[in-house]
C-alpha positions in Angstrom: 83.6 105.4 94.0 82.4 103.7 97.4 78.8 105.2 99.1 78.6 106.8 102.3 76.9 103.4 104.7 72.9 106.2 105.3 73.1 105.7 100.9 74.3 101.5 100.7 75.2 102.3 96.6 74.9 100.0 94.1 76.7 96.8 93.3 77.0 94.2 89.7 77.2 90.8 89.7 77.8 89.3 86.8 77.8 85.2 87.4 80.0 84.4 90.1 82.0 87.4 90.5 81.1 91.4 91.7 82.8 93.8 89.9 85.1 95.8 92.4 86.3 99.2 90.7 89.4 100.3 92.3 91.5 103.6 92.0 89.9 104.4 88.4 89.9 101.2 87.0 87.0 97.9 87.1 88.3 93.9 88.4 86.6 91.1 89.7 86.1 89.3 93.6 84.3 86.4 94.0 83.7 87.9 97.9 80.8 90.4 98.4 82.5 91.6 100.8 85.2 93.2 98.5 82.8 94.0 96.3 82.6 97.9 95.4 80.0 100.0 95.3 78.7 102.9 92.4 76.8 105.6 94.0 73.6 105.4 91.4 71.9 102.5 89.8 72.2 103.7 86.3 76.6 103.9 87.5 76.1 100.6 88.1 73.8 99.8 84.6 76.9 101.6 82.4 80.0 99.4 84.0 77.9 96.0 83.7 77.1 97.2 80.6 80.6 98.2 79.7 82.8 95.1 81.9 80.4 92.0 82.2 78.6 89.9 79.6 75.1 89.6 79.3 73.2 88.9 82.0 75.2 90.9 84.9 72.8 91.8 87.9 72.5 95.3 90.2 71.2 95.0 93.3 71.2 97.0 96.2 74.5 96.8 98.2 72.9 94.6 101.6 75.7 95.3 103.9 
């Protein structure tokens, strides 16, 4: 789910890729500009645990 510009949201990075939630599915993208955002840090962590290898990081959306 995309956060509003006032609430930048959270991004999940796994290796050189970012999670890209879209239309109820989760994919990956190498481009930060295409990375999806999660509304809460906990939502991002849950997605990382479900879709990434250990070592993923959750960061505040810098865009």
